[in-house]
C-alpha positions, 0 to 999 in steps of 0.5 A, a space after each residue: 300227909 299222914 298215913 294213919 288216920 284217927 278212926 278207921 276209914 271205909 272207902 267213902 272216907 278214904 276218898 274224901 281224904 286222899 282222892 282217887 289214884 291218878 290215871 295219867 302216870 304210866 308204869 315208868 313215871 310211877 316207879 320214877 316217882 317212887 324212886 325220887 321219893 326214896 321209898 325203901 321197904 318198911 318190913 326191916 330189910 330197907 331195900 329200895 323199892 324202885 330197884 325191886 319194882 324195876 327188877 320184875 319182869 312185866 307181864 304175868 307177874 304176881 304181887 304179894 302184900 305182906 301184912 304178917 308182921 311176926 315180930 312181937 315188938 312191932 304192931 304198925 302194920 296190923 294198925 295201918 291195916 285196921 285203920 286205912 285199909 284202903 291206902 294199902 289196897 291202892 298201893 297193891 293196885 299201883 304195885 300190880 300196875 307198875 309190874 305188869 301183875 295179873 294177880 294179887 295176894 294179901 298175906 296175914 296171920 289172921 284174916 278179919 271180917 274188916 278186911 274182907 268188907 274193905 275189899 267188897 267195897 272196891 271194884 279193882 282191876 286185879 282182885 286181891 285174895 286174902 290169905 292166912 299164914 301160920 303165925 310163925 316168925 319166919 313164915 313172913 319172910 318173902 320166900 316163905 311167903 311164896 312157898 306157903 302160897 305154892 305148897 302150903 309150907 311156910 318156910 324159906 326156900 333159900 336166897 336163890 332164885 329170887 321171887 322177883 325172878 321166879 316165884 309163885 307158880 314159877 312167874 316173877 313175884 313181888 313181895 312188898 310190905 303193906 306200909 311200903 305199899 301204902 307209901 306207893 299210894 301216897 307218893 303217886 297222889 302227891 308226888 316225890 318232891 312233896 313226899 319228901 317234904 312232909 312224910 313221916 314214920 311209923 314206929 311201935 314203941 314198947 317197954 318202959 313207956 307210960 303210952 306204949 303203941 304206934 306213933 307217927 312222927 316226922 321222918 328223921 325224929 330222934 329216938 329221945 323225942 319219940 320216947 319223950 312223947 310216950 313218957 319213956 322212963 328217964 332212968 332206963 339205960 338201954 334201947 332195943 331198936 328194931 325188934 327181935 332181929 335188932 340191936 341193943 343200944 345204950 340209952 345215951 347213944 340211941 337218944 340223938 338217933 333219927 329212927 328212920 335213917 337206917 334200914 331196919 324194923 321201926 320199933 323201939 323197946 325201952 328196957 325197964 329197970 331193974 330188968 336184966 337186958 342179958 336175960 331178956 336176950 336170952 329168952 328172945 334167942 330161945 324163941 328164935 331158935 324154936 321158931 326157925 325153919 330147921 332146914 339149914 345149919 345155922 338155924 338147926 344147930 346155930 341158934 339152939 347153940 347161941 341160946 344154950 351159951 346165953 342160958 349158961 351165962 345167966 347160971 354164971 358159966 362163962 360161954 363168952 369164948 364160945 359165943 365169940 367164935 360161934 356168932 361170926 360163923 352164922 351171919 349171912 350163911 342161912 337160907 334166909 336172914 333169920 339167923 343174921 338177926 339173932 347174931 345182931 341181937 346177941 352181939 349187941 346184948 354182949 356189948 351193951 350188958 357187959 356189966 351184966 355178963 360180968 355180974 352173972 359170971 361172978 355171982 351166977 345172978 345180976 339178982 334182977 328179973 330177966 323180963 319177958 320176951 
């Protein structure tokens, strides 16, 4: 069963394809099916969804659906909400049932009339409120969403207590990506066994490809097969897997990888030639530094310093020693995972683009464009 239809589905079309939600699953059975299906968070963290559901104390809890999708290299959630909004809205109802929620919110960077119309078609047990969240990178982090709903300030608040323990208005709050919720709706209908045999992955592919966009592919499809489907350049040498907080890989190592096997954002950016991957990474790091919440040391001081070190590399000044010392000090120390993603990106760029580093240090430039972040 596919997640993305070819055309936008209103409620009648949605029900004709998927049918209604089953009314025979109790809370434990629903969570068991999600667990048996192996569903993990599809927003980047990859945390087991069933474990998250079980951690929420049932009764007076709240569900927050995260449809913000702040990473510029990903557009799968926006397309899902555009084409199959009712699959997401079904998933919100199932999640609310599983955790005994009495309220639900759907958070996006822009609330549009099409989603409002989809909500107006339904008569759900738990009303869903659409909320527009500031279009900042860290605004879609789960504690930032809870903080925004509570106080109008979309900044992360730290790792403890977790929202599932104490979230909005002090109540247990489940924050779940919209694609993950859509998968709840599929599993509830077809069961875990069939889901495991037919489920697909959504992946956003951009860069040096003829047909950029969102693809739905069978689970564990190799990167090379995905890139071939969108007309990926055969000469491009590097792939960014996982967006702004992802990992650069040489094309030769990335090609055989099954995309959905590891947690992380399902996106591929194929570096165009003759673009400089080091320069593109410097641009991204500068953007990540500017997008930080500026409330803990790793973001306030560490990310601007890393971005400055990369900028120095581009002009031929050797900052590799500082980066080798600095990067390990930032991982795992932020109020959220924002600095962790920047470190992963920076460290992988230094490995994959080592030849570019040497060229910049030798001549002050590798004589190719930096590319757009």
